[in-house]
C-alpha positions, 0 to 999 in steps of 0.5 A, a space after each residue: 035378166 040382170 044375172 044373165 047380163 052380168 055373167 056375160 059381160 066383163 065387169 072388172 076394171 082397174 080402180 073399180 071399188 064397187 060394181 054391179 049389184 049395188 046402187 052405184 058404181 064407184 071408181 078410183 081414177 088413175 093418177 094424172 088422168 081426166 074422166 070423159 063421159 058420154 050418154 046416148 039413147 036409142 029408141 025403137 022406131 026413131 033410131 032402129 026398126 022393130 025388126 032390127 036384129 037385137 045384136 046389131 042394136 046392142 053393138 050400135 048402142 055401145 058404138 055410138 058412145 065409143 065414137 064420142 069418147 074417141 072424138 074427145 081423145 079418150 081411151 074407153 074403159 067402162 059403160 052403164 046400160 039401161 034397157 027399157 022393154 015392153 015385156 021380159 024377153 030373154 031371147 032378145 036380151 041374149 042376142 042384144 048382149 052378144 052384140 054389145 059384149 062383142 064390141 065391149 071386149 074388142 075395146 076392153 070396156 067393162 060393164 059396171 051397172 045399169 037398169 032394167 025397166 018396163 016400157 017402150 023399147 029403148 036403150 041408153 048407154 053411158 060410157 066413160 074413158 080416161 085421157 091424159 089430164 088437160 088433153 081433151 080434144 074438143 070441138 071448140 079446139 078444132 082449127 082450119 086444116 085439121 084432119 076430120 075422121 068419120 066412121 061409116 058412110 055419111 048419110 047412109 043411115 038417113 038414106 036407109 030410113 028414107 028408103 024403108 019409109 018409102 016402102 
């Protein structure tokens, strides 16, 4: 499955010294840039339902990280993907990778490595991006009157979970 994922994801990135296939990725940051990092985990029955399409789970796993990078003012550049699955399921992985890579390509995000593990279904993505040195937009830096941008409809996911849970 690792070979399938590596073949179907963009694994190239300027400044990449060591990529998929080794124990860790090694990056050389561009001059004058800071590195922003984020990690999000999605767990079955907590963040998604067992019958959710794998492609939508792949999309969402990367999207939540891209949102975090955007909130900091960073341009996304790379990701790491860890998949925990109860059993090897090539079809599920193929669909997941389709959703993940469609979004990754749209935002030019390279996959630099990751991990596969057996266990309850869960996905962890770490993403990184670059921003001009000293220019991170932090929560503590916000001020009254600043514009606030959101993606999607606030409360929509919680409402969907409540409706499905109610039967």
